[in-house]
C-alpha positions in Angstrom: 136.6 91.5 65.8 135.1 93.3 62.8 131.5 92.8 61.8 131.2 90.9 58.5 129.2 92.7 55.9 127.4 91.7 52.7 127.0 94.1 49.8 123.4 94.4 48.6 121.6 96.7 46.1 118.4 98.2 47.4 116.2 100.9 45.9 115.2 103.7 48.1 112.5 106.3 47.5 114.2 109.6 46.6 113.0 111.4 49.8 114.2 108.5 52.0 117.6 108.5 50.3 117.9 112.2 50.8 116.9 112.0 54.5 119.4 109.2 55.2 122.1 111.0 53.4 121.5 114.2 55.4 121.3 112.3 58.7 124.5 110.5 57.8 126.3 113.9 57.3 124.9 115.3 60.5 125.7 112.3 62.7 129.0 111.3 61.1 127.6 107.8 60.5 127.6 106.0 57.3 124.3 105.5 55.4 124.9 101.7 55.9 125.1 102.1 59.6 121.8 104.1 59.7 120.0 101.6 57.5 121.4 98.6 59.4 120.2 100.1 62.7 116.8 100.8 61.3 116.4 97.2 60.1 117.7 95.9 63.4 115.1 97.9 65.3 112.3 96.8 63.0 113.3 93.1 63.5 113.4 93.5 67.3 109.9 95.0 67.2 108.7 92.0 65.2 110.3 89.7 67.7 108.6 91.5 70.6 105.2 91.3 68.8 105.7 87.6 68.2 106.6 87.0 71.8 103.4 88.9 72.9 101.3 86.9 70.6 102.8 83.7 72.0 102.2 84.8 75.6 98.5 85.5 74.9 97.9 82.5 72.6 96.0 80.5 75.3 93.6 83.4 76.1 90.0 83.0 75.0 89.1 84.7 71.7 86.5 87.4 71.7 84.6 88.7 68.8 84.5 92.4 68.0 80.8 92.5 68.9 81.6 90.9 72.3 84.3 93.4 72.9 82.0 96.3 72.1 79.3 94.9 74.4 81.8 94.5 77.2 83.1 98.1 76.7 79.5 99.4 76.7 78.7 97.4 79.9 81.7 98.8 81.6 80.7 102.4 80.6 83.9 102.9 78.6 82.0 103.7 75.4 
């Protein structure tokens, strides 16, 4: 089954466009494939971050000053 695509106009910085175009030529992949993969990776990273925040949401909060005090007490700084 073919993946459905949607045409979209985006504006890339000149250097990014050049880098993607060169990578496309060297890897025999389309620029669209490279951009789609990069976006997919970024979204997966966001999902992982959100999951980590959710897992730690019930942990007690600590101020920056408390953290520094704890690190000093443990001899880490």
